[in-house]
C-alpha positions in Angstrom: 0.3 82.7 -61.4 3.8 82.0 -59.5 3.5 81.6 -56.0 6.2 83.0 -53.5 8.1 80.4 -51.5 6.5 79.8 -48.3 8.7 81.1 -45.3 11.4 79.0 -43.9 9.6 78.3 -40.7 6.5 77.2 -42.7 8.9 74.7 -44.3 10.1 73.4 -41.1 6.9 73.2 -39.7 5.8 70.9 -42.6 8.6 68.9 -42.3 8.5 68.0 -39.0 4.4 67.6 -38.8 3.2 70.5 -37.7 0.1 72.0 -38.9 0.6 75.7 -40.4 -0.7 78.7 -39.0 -4.1 79.1 -39.9 -4.8 81.8 -42.7 -7.2 84.6 -42.2 -10.5 84.2 -43.8 -10.2 85.2 -47.3 -6.6 85.6 -47.6 -4.4 84.4 -50.3 -1.1 83.5 -50.5 -0.1 86.6 -52.0 -1.7 88.6 -49.2 1.0 87.4 -47.0 3.8 88.8 -49.3 2.4 91.0 -51.7 1.8 94.4 -51.3 -0.3 95.8 -48.7 0.6 92.9 -46.4 1.4 93.6 -43.1 5.2 92.8 -42.5 6.8 90.0 -41.8 7.9 90.9 -38.4 4.1 91.8 -37.2 3.1 88.4 -38.3 1.6 85.8 -35.8 3.7 83.2 -35.5 3.4 79.7 -33.0 5.3 80.2 -30.2 8.5 78.0 -30.4 10.4 76.5 -27.5 13.6 78.1 -26.1 16.8 77.0 -27.6 17.9 75.9 -24.4 14.9 73.6 -23.9 15.2 72.7 -27.9 18.9 71.8 -27.4 18.8 68.2 -25.0 16.3 66.7 -27.0 18.1 68.0 -30.3 21.5 66.3 -29.1 19.9 62.9 -28.0 17.8 62.8 -31.4 20.7 63.4 -33.2 22.1 60.1 -31.3 19.5 58.0 -32.1 19.0 59.0 -35.7 21.4 56.8 -37.3 20.1 54.0 -35.0 16.5 54.7 -36.5 17.6 55.0 -39.7 19.6 52.2 -39.9 16.8 49.8 -38.6 14.3 51.3 -41.0 16.3 50.7 -44.1 17.2 47.2 -42.8 13.3 46.6 -42.5 12.7 47.9 -45.5 9.7 50.0 -44.1 9.2 53.9 -44.2 12.0 56.2 -42.6 10.2 57.7 -39.5 11.9 60.6 -37.8 12.5 59.9 -34.2 10.8 63.4 -33.2 7.6 62.2 -34.6 7.7 59.0 -32.3 8.7 60.9 -29.1 5.6 63.1 -29.7 3.3 60.2 -28.3 3.5 57.2 -26.0 6.4 54.8 -27.2 5.5 50.9 -27.4 8.0 48.3 -27.6 8.2 48.2 -31.7 8.8 52.0 -31.4 11.4 51.6 -28.7 13.2 49.5 -30.7 13.0 51.5 -33.9 14.2 54.5 -32.1 17.2 53.1 -30.3 17.6 50.2 -32.6 19.6 46.7 -31.8 21.7 46.7 -28.7 25.5 46.6 -29.9 27.0 45.5 -26.6 24.8 42.2 -27.0 25.4 40.1 -29.9 22.8 37.4 -30.8 23.3 33.8 -29.8 24.2 31.6 -32.3 22.4 28.2 -32.6 25.1 26.0 -31.3 25.4 28.3 -28.0 21.6 27.1 -27.6 22.1 23.5 -28.7 25.1 23.6 -26.1 22.6 24.8 -23.4 19.8 22.5 -24.2 22.2 19.8 -24.4 23.2 20.7 -21.0 19.8 21.4 -19.5 18.6 17.6 -20.9 21.9 16.2 -19.1 21.3 17.6 -15.8 17.4 16.7 -15.7 18.6 12.8 -16.9 20.9 13.0 -14.0 18.8 14.1 -11.8 16.1 11.7 -12.8 19.1 8.9 -12.4 20.1 10.0 -8.9 16.8 9.4 -7.7 16.1 6.0 -9.3 19.5 5.1 -7.6 18.5 6.3 -4.4 14.9 5.1 -4.4 16.8 1.5 -5.0 19.1 1.9 -2.5 16.2 2.6 0.3 14.1 -0.4 -1.3 17.0 -3.0 -0.9 17.8 -1.5 2.6 14.4 -1.9 3.9 13.9 -5.5 2.1 17.2 -6.2 4.0 15.9 -4.7 7.1 12.8 -7.1 6.9 14.4 -10.0 6.2 17.9 -10.3 7.1 18.1 -7.9 9.8 19.3 -9.0 13.4 17.2 -6.7 15.3 13.9 -9.0 14.5 15.3 -12.3 15.1 13.0 -14.4 17.3 14.2 -14.7 20.9 14.0 -17.7 23.0 12.3 -15.0 26.0 10.0 -13.5 23.2 8.3 -16.5 22.8 5.0 -16.7 24.8 3.2 -20.0 25.3 -0.5 -20.4 26.5 -2.8 -22.7 27.0 -1.2 -25.7 28.9 -0.2 -26.0 32.0 3.6 -26.1 32.4 3.5 -29.5 34.3 1.6 -31.1 31.6 4.3 -29.8 28.8 7.1 -27.7 29.6 7.8 -24.9 28.0 11.3 -26.2 26.8 9.7 -28.8 24.8 7.4 -26.3 22.8 10.6 -24.3 22.2 12.6 -27.7 20.8 9.9 -27.6 18.4 9.8 -24.5 17.0 13.7 -25.3 16.0 14.6 -23.3 13.4 11.9 -20.2 13.8 13.7 -19.4 16.9 16.8 -17.3 15.8 15.2 -16.7 12.4 14.2 -13.0 11.5 9.9 -12.8 12.4 9.0 -12.1 9.0 10.6 -15.3 7.6 9.4 -17.7 10.0 7.3 -19.9 8.2 4.3 -20.2 10.9 2.5 -23.2 9.4 5.5 -25.2 9.5 6.0 -24.5 13.0 2.3 -24.9 14.0 2.6 -28.7 12.3 5.8 -29.3 14.7 3.9 -28.2 18.1 1.0 -30.2 17.4 3.2 -33.5 17.2 3.7 -33.0 20.8 1.7 -35.6 22.6 -0.6 -33.0 24.3 -1.2 -30.8 22.1 -4.5 -31.4 19.9 -4.2 -27.5 18.4 -1.5 -25.0 18.1 -2.2 -21.8 16.8 0.9 -19.3 16.5 0.9 -15.5 15.5 3.7 -13.0 15.2 4.5 -10.5 18.0 6.1 -7.5 16.5 9.0 -6.6 16.2 10.7 -10.1 17.3 8.0 -12.6 19.5 5.8 -15.3 18.2 2.8 -16.0 20.5 1.8 -20.0 21.0 -1.5 -20.7 21.8 -2.3 -24.3 22.4 -5.5 -26.6 23.0 -4.6 -29.7 25.1 -6.2 -33.0 24.9 -8.2 -34.2 27.4 -8.5 -37.9 28.9 -12.0 -38.9 28.1 -11.1 -43.0 28.6 -9.1 -45.6 29.9 -7.4 -48.5 28.0 -5.7 -51.3 30.3 -2.1 -51.9 29.1 -1.3 -55.1 31.3 -1.4 -53.9 34.7 -1.4 -50.4 33.8 -3.6 -48.1 32.8 -3.8 -45.4 29.5 -5.5 -42.3 30.1 -6.6 -41.6 26.3 -8.5 -38.6 24.4 -11.1 -38.7 22.4 -8.7 -39.6 19.2 -7.3 -42.7 21.2 -4.0 -40.7 21.9 -2.6 -41.8 25.4 -1.8 -38.8 26.8 -0.2 -40.7 30.2 0.0 -43.9 32.1 -0.3 -44.7 35.4 -1.5 -47.8 38.0 -5.1 -46.9 38.1 -8.2 -45.9 35.8 -9.7 -42.4 35.9 -13.2 -43.0 37.8 -16.2 -42.3 35.9 -14.7 -42.8 32.3 -15.0 -46.0 30.5 -12.5 -48.6 29.4 -12.2 -49.0 26.4 -10.6 -51.8 24.1 -9.1 -51.0 21.1 -7.4 -52.6 17.9 -3.6 -52.0 17.7 -3.7 -50.8 14.1 -4.0 -47.7 12.9 -7.9 -47.1 13.2 -7.6 -46.2 17.4 -9.3 -43.1 16.3 -12.1 -44.3 14.3 -12.6 -47.0 17.0 -12.2 -44.6 19.8 -14.6 -42.1 18.5 -17.4 -45.0 17.7 -17.1 -46.5 21.2 -17.7 -43.0 23.3 -20.5 -42.5 20.8 -22.0 -45.9 22.0 -21.2 -44.8 25.5 -22.6 -41.3 25.3 -26.4 -43.1 23.5 -26.5 -45.4 27.0 -29.0 -44.7 29.7 -26.7 -43.2 32.6 -27.9 -46.0 34.8 -26.9 -48.6 32.1 -23.6 -46.9 31.3 -22.7 -47.6 34.5 -23.1 -51.3 34.3 -21.1 -51.6 31.5 -17.6 -52.6 32.7 -15.9 -52.7 29.2 -16.1 -51.1 25.6 -14.4 -53.4 22.9 -14.3 -53.1 19.1 -12.4 -55.0 16.2 -12.9 -52.3 14.0 -16.4 -53.4 12.4 -18.4 -54.6 15.4 -18.7 -53.7 19.1 -19.5 -55.5 21.5 -20.2 -54.2 25.3 -19.6 -56.1 28.8 -22.1 -56.0 31.9 -21.1 -55.8 35.5 -23.0 -59.4 36.0 -20.5 -61.1 33.1 -23.3 -60.3 30.5 -22.5 -59.6 26.9 -24.0 -57.4 24.5 -23.9 -57.7 20.9 -24.1 -54.1 19.7 -23.1 -55.1 15.8 -22.0 -52.1 13.6 -21.7 -48.7 14.8 -25.1 -47.8 13.1 -28.7 -47.1 14.5 -27.0 -45.9 17.9 -30.3 -44.3 19.4 -32.6 -47.3 18.4 -30.1 -49.5 19.8 -29.5 -48.1 22.7 -33.3 -48.0 23.3 -34.0 -51.6 22.6 -31.1 -52.7 25.2 -32.4 -50.7 27.9 -35.8 -52.7 27.4 -34.5 -55.9 27.1 -32.1 -55.6 29.9 -35.2 -54.2 32.3 -37.8 -56.7 31.2 -36.0 -59.9 30.0 -32.4 -60.5 31.9 -30.0 -62.5 30.0 -26.8 -63.2 29.5 -26.3 -62.4 26.0 -28.2 -59.6 24.6 -28.0 -59.1 20.5 -28.8 -55.6 19.1 -27.6 -55.9 16.0 -30.6 -56.1 14.6 -32.7 -53.5 16.6 -36.1 -54.2 14.9 -35.8 -58.0 15.8 -33.3 -58.3 19.1 -32.4 -61.5 20.4 -31.5 -62.6 24.2 -30.2 -65.6 25.3 
Protein backbone atom coordinates (compact mmCIF):
# COMPACT_ATOMS: atom_id res chain seq x y z
CA UNK A 1 0.00 0.00 0.00
CA UNK A 2 1.46 3.39 -0.91
CA UNK A 3 1.50 5.90 1.84
CA UNK A 4 0.53 9.43 1.10
CA UNK A 5 3.29 12.06 1.46
CA UNK A 6 3.72 13.68 4.82
CA UNK A 7 2.52 17.16 5.30
CA UNK A 8 5.06 19.86 4.67
CA UNK A 9 5.12 20.95 8.26
CA UNK A 10 5.98 17.43 9.33
CA UNK A 11 8.94 17.27 6.96
CA UNK A 12 10.17 20.60 8.27
CA UNK A 13 9.97 19.40 11.84
CA UNK A 14 11.86 16.23 11.01
CA UNK A 15 14.56 18.18 9.24
CA UNK A 16 14.99 20.61 12.12
CA UNK A 17 15.12 17.82 14.65
CA UNK A 18 11.65 18.42 16.19
CA UNK A 19 9.62 15.40 17.18
CA UNK A 20 6.51 14.71 15.18
CA UNK A 21 3.15 15.31 16.73
CA UNK A 22 1.94 12.22 18.45
CA UNK A 23 -0.73 10.31 16.54
CA UNK A 24 -3.83 9.26 18.42
CA UNK A 25 -3.87 5.67 19.53
CA UNK A 26 -4.96 3.31 16.74
CA UNK A 27 -4.54 5.89 14.08
CA UNK A 28 -2.76 5.13 10.83
CA UNK A 29 -1.22 7.36 8.26
CA UNK A 30 -4.19 6.87 6.08
CA UNK A 31 -6.50 8.11 8.78
CA UNK A 32 -4.86 11.53 8.53
CA UNK A 33 -5.40 11.86 4.78
CA UNK A 34 -8.07 9.32 3.89
CA UNK A 35 -11.81 9.48 3.87
CA UNK A 36 -13.59 10.09 7.12
CA UNK A 37 -10.54 11.86 8.64
CA UNK A 38 -10.94 15.32 10.03
CA UNK A 39 -9.89 18.16 7.76
CA UNK A 40 -6.33 19.54 7.89
CA UNK A 41 -7.63 22.85 9.24
CA UNK A 42 -8.92 21.10 12.34
CA UNK A 43 -5.79 18.99 12.93
CA UNK A 44 -3.82 19.83 16.13
CA UNK A 45 -0.50 21.34 15.24
CA UNK A 46 2.35 22.45 17.49
CA UNK A 47 2.48 26.11 18.11
CA UNK A 48 5.00 27.87 15.92
CA UNK A 49 6.81 31.03 16.89
CA UNK A 50 5.56 34.16 15.35
CA UNK A 51 7.09 35.38 12.18
CA UNK A 52 8.64 38.37 13.89
CA UNK A 53 10.31 36.12 16.44
CA UNK A 54 11.61 33.77 13.75
CA UNK A 55 13.01 36.33 11.34
CA UNK A 56 15.89 37.62 13.53
CA UNK A 57 17.45 34.22 14.29
CA UNK A 58 16.89 33.17 10.69
CA UNK A 59 18.86 36.14 9.41
CA UNK A 60 21.67 35.50 11.88
CA UNK A 61 21.73 31.80 11.04
CA UNK A 62 21.79 32.54 7.32
CA UNK A 63 24.84 34.69 7.93
CA UNK A 64 26.57 32.04 10.05
CA UNK A 65 25.54 29.12 7.86
CA UNK A 66 28.35 29.42 5.28
CA UNK A 67 31.03 29.53 7.96
CA UNK A 68 29.66 26.47 9.74
CA UNK A 69 29.38 24.50 6.51
CA UNK A 70 32.87 25.53 5.40
CA UNK A 71 34.38 24.55 8.77
CA UNK A 72 32.62 21.19 8.67
CA UNK A 73 33.74 20.54 5.11
CA UNK A 74 37.37 21.36 5.95
CA UNK A 75 37.38 19.09 9.01
CA UNK A 76 35.77 16.24 7.07
CA UNK A 77 33.12 15.87 9.73
CA UNK A 78 29.37 15.68 9.47
CA UNK A 79 27.66 18.95 8.80
CA UNK A 80 25.72 20.18 11.80
CA UNK A 81 23.11 22.81 11.39
CA UNK A 82 23.63 26.01 13.40
CA UNK A 83 20.01 25.82 14.47
CA UNK A 84 20.69 22.48 16.14
CA UNK A 85 23.77 23.88 17.93
CA UNK A 86 22.00 27.00 19.16
CA UNK A 87 19.33 24.93 20.88
CA UNK A 88 21.78 23.98 23.66
CA UNK A 89 24.59 25.75 25.56
CA UNK A 90 27.49 26.46 23.22
CA UNK A 91 31.03 25.31 24.12
CA UNK A 92 34.34 26.39 22.64
CA UNK A 93 34.30 23.74 19.91
CA UNK A 94 30.70 24.54 18.89
CA UNK A 95 31.41 28.26 18.88
CA UNK A 96 34.28 27.77 16.47
CA UNK A 97 32.05 25.61 14.30
CA UNK A 98 29.28 28.20 14.25
CA UNK A 99 31.36 31.33 13.97
CA UNK A 100 34.18 29.89 11.90
CA UNK A 101 37.74 31.21 11.95
CA UNK A 102 38.25 34.92 12.34
CA UNK A 103 38.65 36.43 8.91
CA UNK A 104 40.23 39.66 10.16
CA UNK A 105 43.04 37.96 12.17
CA UNK A 106 45.42 36.08 9.90
CA UNK A 107 47.39 33.22 11.48
CA UNK A 108 50.89 34.13 12.63
CA UNK A 109 53.63 32.61 10.55
CA UNK A 110 56.40 30.47 12.02
CA UNK A 111 58.95 33.14 11.09
CA UNK A 112 57.09 35.74 13.13
CA UNK A 113 57.06 33.41 16.15
CA UNK A 114 60.76 32.69 15.76
CA UNK A 115 61.47 36.40 15.50
CA UNK A 116 59.50 37.08 18.67
CA UNK A 117 61.37 34.29 20.47
CA UNK A 118 64.73 35.67 19.34
CA UNK A 119 63.74 39.14 20.53
CA UNK A 120 62.67 37.78 23.93
CA UNK A 121 65.94 35.87 24.34
CA UNK A 122 67.91 38.95 23.31
CA UNK A 123 66.11 41.10 25.89
CA UNK A 124 66.71 38.44 28.58
CA UNK A 125 70.41 38.18 27.80
CA UNK A 126 70.77 41.94 27.64
CA UNK A 127 69.12 42.26 31.06
CA UNK A 128 71.45 39.66 32.52
CA UNK A 129 74.47 41.41 31.01
CA UNK A 130 73.39 44.75 32.47
CA UNK A 131 72.90 43.15 35.90
CA UNK A 132 76.32 41.48 35.73
CA UNK A 133 78.09 44.68 34.70
CA UNK A 134 76.32 46.61 37.46
CA UNK A 135 77.31 44.02 40.08
CA UNK A 136 80.94 44.00 38.96
CA UNK A 137 81.00 47.78 39.01
CA UNK A 138 79.64 47.88 42.55
CA UNK A 139 82.19 45.31 43.73
CA UNK A 140 85.06 47.25 42.15
CA UNK A 141 83.80 50.47 43.69
CA UNK A 142 83.57 48.82 47.12
CA UNK A 143 87.10 47.42 46.84
CA UNK A 144 88.43 50.81 45.81
CA UNK A 145 86.60 52.50 48.70
CA UNK A 146 88.10 50.03 51.19
CA UNK A 147 91.68 49.81 49.88
CA UNK A 148 92.33 53.14 48.21
CA UNK A 149 89.86 55.69 49.51
CA UNK A 150 91.46 58.65 51.33
CA UNK A 151 88.49 58.60 53.68
CA UNK A 152 90.07 55.61 55.48
CA UNK A 153 93.64 56.93 55.65
CA UNK A 154 95.14 56.79 59.15
CA UNK A 155 95.87 60.27 60.47
CA UNK A 156 98.26 61.12 63.31
CA UNK A 157 95.40 62.54 65.33
CA UNK A 158 93.62 59.18 65.11
CA UNK A 159 96.54 57.23 66.67
CA UNK A 160 95.87 56.63 70.37
CA UNK A 161 98.83 55.51 72.54
CA UNK A 162 98.32 54.07 76.04
CA UNK A 163 100.38 52.11 78.55
CA UNK A 164 103.49 54.31 78.85
CA UNK A 165 103.80 57.80 80.23
CA UNK A 166 104.69 60.60 77.86
CA UNK A 167 107.78 61.33 79.96
CA UNK A 168 109.12 57.80 79.49
CA UNK A 169 108.22 57.48 75.81
CA UNK A 170 107.05 60.54 73.86
CA UNK A 171 104.12 59.97 71.49
CA UNK A 172 106.13 61.39 68.62
CA UNK A 173 108.54 58.45 68.85
CA UNK A 174 105.65 56.00 68.58
CA UNK A 175 104.32 57.78 65.48
CA UNK A 176 107.78 57.74 63.96
CA UNK A 177 108.05 54.01 64.62
CA UNK A 178 104.70 53.40 62.93
CA UNK A 179 106.22 54.84 59.76
CA UNK A 180 104.11 54.27 56.66
CA UNK A 181 101.15 53.04 58.68
CA UNK A 182 100.26 56.71 59.14
CA UNK A 183 98.73 57.93 55.88
CA UNK A 184 97.80 54.44 54.67
CA UNK A 185 94.14 53.33 54.36
CA UNK A 186 93.30 51.46 57.54
CA UNK A 187 92.46 48.09 55.88
CA UNK A 188 95.91 48.03 54.25
CA UNK A 189 97.89 48.65 57.45
CA UNK A 190 100.17 45.71 58.32
CA UNK A 191 99.59 45.51 62.07
CA UNK A 192 102.21 42.79 62.66
CA UNK A 193 104.98 44.84 61.06
CA UNK A 194 103.86 47.96 62.90
CA UNK A 195 103.90 46.11 66.23
CA UNK A 196 107.43 44.82 65.59
CA UNK A 197 108.60 48.34 64.76
CA UNK A 198 107.12 49.79 67.96
CA UNK A 199 108.59 47.00 70.10
CA UNK A 200 112.08 48.04 68.97
CA UNK A 201 111.69 51.17 71.05
CA UNK A 202 113.77 50.77 74.23
CA UNK A 203 111.06 51.46 76.81
CA UNK A 204 108.58 49.08 75.12
CA UNK A 205 108.46 45.45 76.18
CA UNK A 206 105.30 44.56 74.24
CA UNK A 207 103.00 46.37 71.80
CA UNK A 208 99.50 45.52 70.64
CA UNK A 209 97.91 47.40 67.74
CA UNK A 210 94.23 47.24 66.80
CA UNK A 211 92.21 49.00 64.11
CA UNK A 212 89.69 51.60 65.20
CA UNK A 213 87.27 52.29 62.38
CA UNK A 214 87.01 54.21 60.24
CA UNK A 215 90.57 55.57 60.30
CA UNK A 216 92.19 55.09 63.69
CA UNK A 217 94.72 52.83 65.42
CA UNK A 218 94.90 51.97 69.12
CA UNK A 219 98.44 51.31 70.39
CA UNK A 220 98.58 49.54 73.75
CA UNK A 221 102.12 49.38 75.16
CA UNK A 222 103.65 47.37 77.98
CA UNK A 223 106.59 49.25 79.44
CA UNK A 224 109.84 47.72 80.55
CA UNK A 225 110.55 48.03 84.26
CA UNK A 226 114.01 48.45 85.77
CA UNK A 227 114.75 45.63 88.23
CA UNK A 228 118.55 45.85 88.64
CA UNK A 229 121.57 48.13 88.44
CA UNK A 230 124.70 47.76 86.34
CA UNK A 231 127.87 49.78 86.92
CA UNK A 232 129.37 51.62 83.94
CA UNK A 233 132.41 53.57 85.06
CA UNK A 234 131.17 56.33 87.32
CA UNK A 235 127.55 55.92 86.12
CA UNK A 236 124.84 53.44 86.77
CA UNK A 237 122.61 51.70 84.25
CA UNK A 238 119.08 50.78 85.14
CA UNK A 239 118.18 47.50 83.41
CA UNK A 240 115.09 45.33 83.17
CA UNK A 241 114.78 41.55 83.45
CA UNK A 242 116.05 41.11 79.88
CA UNK A 243 119.20 43.15 80.50
CA UNK A 244 117.91 46.09 78.45
CA UNK A 245 119.29 49.41 79.64
CA UNK A 246 116.40 51.76 80.28
CA UNK A 247 118.30 54.78 81.51
CA UNK A 248 121.68 55.86 82.83
CA UNK A 249 122.29 58.19 85.75
CA UNK A 250 124.74 58.81 88.57
CA UNK A 251 123.19 56.61 91.30
CA UNK A 252 121.84 53.06 91.56
CA UNK A 253 118.21 52.34 92.42
CA UNK A 254 117.79 51.50 96.08
CA UNK A 255 116.71 47.97 96.94
CA UNK A 256 117.75 46.54 93.57
CA UNK A 257 120.69 44.15 93.10
CA UNK A 258 123.88 45.17 91.36
CA UNK A 259 124.68 42.90 88.42
CA UNK A 260 127.89 42.35 86.48
CA UNK A 261 126.95 41.02 83.05
CA UNK A 262 128.96 39.82 80.06
CA UNK A 263 129.19 42.14 77.10
CA UNK A 264 128.13 39.51 74.54
CA UNK A 265 124.67 38.61 73.27
CA UNK A 266 123.91 36.49 76.34
CA UNK A 267 122.86 39.45 78.45
CA UNK A 268 119.24 38.38 78.62
CA UNK A 269 120.02 34.84 79.82
CA UNK A 270 122.71 36.05 82.22
CA UNK A 271 120.40 38.66 83.70
CA UNK A 272 117.65 36.09 84.19
CA UNK A 273 120.09 33.68 85.93
CA UNK A 274 121.38 36.32 88.36
CA UNK A 275 117.88 37.52 89.18
CA UNK A 276 116.87 33.92 89.90
CA UNK A 277 119.78 33.53 92.37
CA UNK A 278 118.88 36.82 94.05
CA UNK A 279 115.25 35.78 94.46
CA UNK A 280 116.25 32.41 96.01
CA UNK A 281 118.33 33.95 98.84
CA UNK A 282 117.02 34.68 102.28
CA UNK A 283 116.07 38.39 102.49
CA UNK A 284 118.62 39.01 105.24
CA UNK A 285 121.39 37.34 103.25
CA UNK A 286 120.32 39.06 100.03
CA UNK A 287 120.77 42.40 101.74
CA UNK A 288 124.44 41.55 102.40
CA UNK A 289 125.22 40.78 98.75
CA UNK A 290 126.91 43.74 97.12
CA UNK A 291 127.34 42.24 93.66
CA UNK A 292 126.02 39.36 91.51
CA UNK A 293 128.43 38.51 88.70
CA UNK A 294 128.51 35.95 85.90
CA UNK A 295 130.67 35.19 82.91
CA UNK A 296 127.86 33.31 81.18
CA UNK A 297 128.80 29.93 82.71
CA UNK A 298 129.33 30.34 86.48
CA UNK A 299 127.93 32.72 89.09
CA UNK A 300 129.87 34.52 91.80
CA UNK A 301 128.49 36.54 94.73
CA UNK A 302 130.32 39.16 96.78
CA UNK A 303 129.19 39.83 100.36
CA UNK A 304 129.57 43.06 102.29
CA UNK A 305 132.54 41.79 104.25
CA UNK A 306 134.56 41.10 101.12
CA UNK A 307 133.47 37.50 101.37
CA UNK A 308 133.12 35.52 98.11
CA UNK A 309 130.54 32.89 97.28
CA UNK A 310 131.33 30.52 94.43
CA UNK A 311 127.88 29.57 93.28
CA UNK A 312 128.83 27.56 90.27
CA UNK A 313 126.30 26.90 87.49
CA UNK A 314 122.78 28.36 87.71
CA UNK A 315 121.29 24.93 88.53
CA UNK A 316 120.09 23.72 91.99
CA UNK A 317 119.40 27.29 93.00
CA UNK A 318 117.04 26.57 95.90
CA UNK A 319 119.32 23.93 97.50
CA UNK A 320 122.42 26.11 97.14
CA UNK A 321 120.60 29.03 98.78
CA UNK A 322 119.72 26.91 101.84
CA UNK A 323 123.27 25.50 102.20
CA UNK A 324 124.79 28.99 101.90
CA UNK A 325 122.49 30.38 104.59
CA UNK A 326 123.64 27.63 107.01
CA UNK A 327 127.33 28.11 106.22
CA UNK A 328 127.25 31.88 106.65
CA UNK A 329 125.49 31.52 109.99
CA UNK A 330 127.50 28.63 111.48
CA UNK A 331 130.90 28.79 109.73
CA UNK A 332 132.02 32.31 108.98
CA UNK A 333 134.64 32.24 106.26
CA UNK A 334 136.19 34.30 103.48
CA UNK A 335 135.15 31.89 100.74
CA UNK A 336 132.02 29.77 100.44
CA UNK A 337 131.86 27.18 97.65
CA UNK A 338 128.38 25.77 97.11
CA UNK A 339 128.87 24.74 93.49
CA UNK A 340 128.32 21.18 94.74
CA UNK A 341 125.64 21.70 97.39
CA UNK A 342 125.98 18.14 98.73
CA UNK A 343 129.66 18.79 99.51
CA UNK A 344 130.08 22.51 100.33
CA UNK A 345 133.53 23.93 101.01
CA UNK A 346 134.59 26.94 103.07
CA UNK A 347 137.96 28.59 103.34
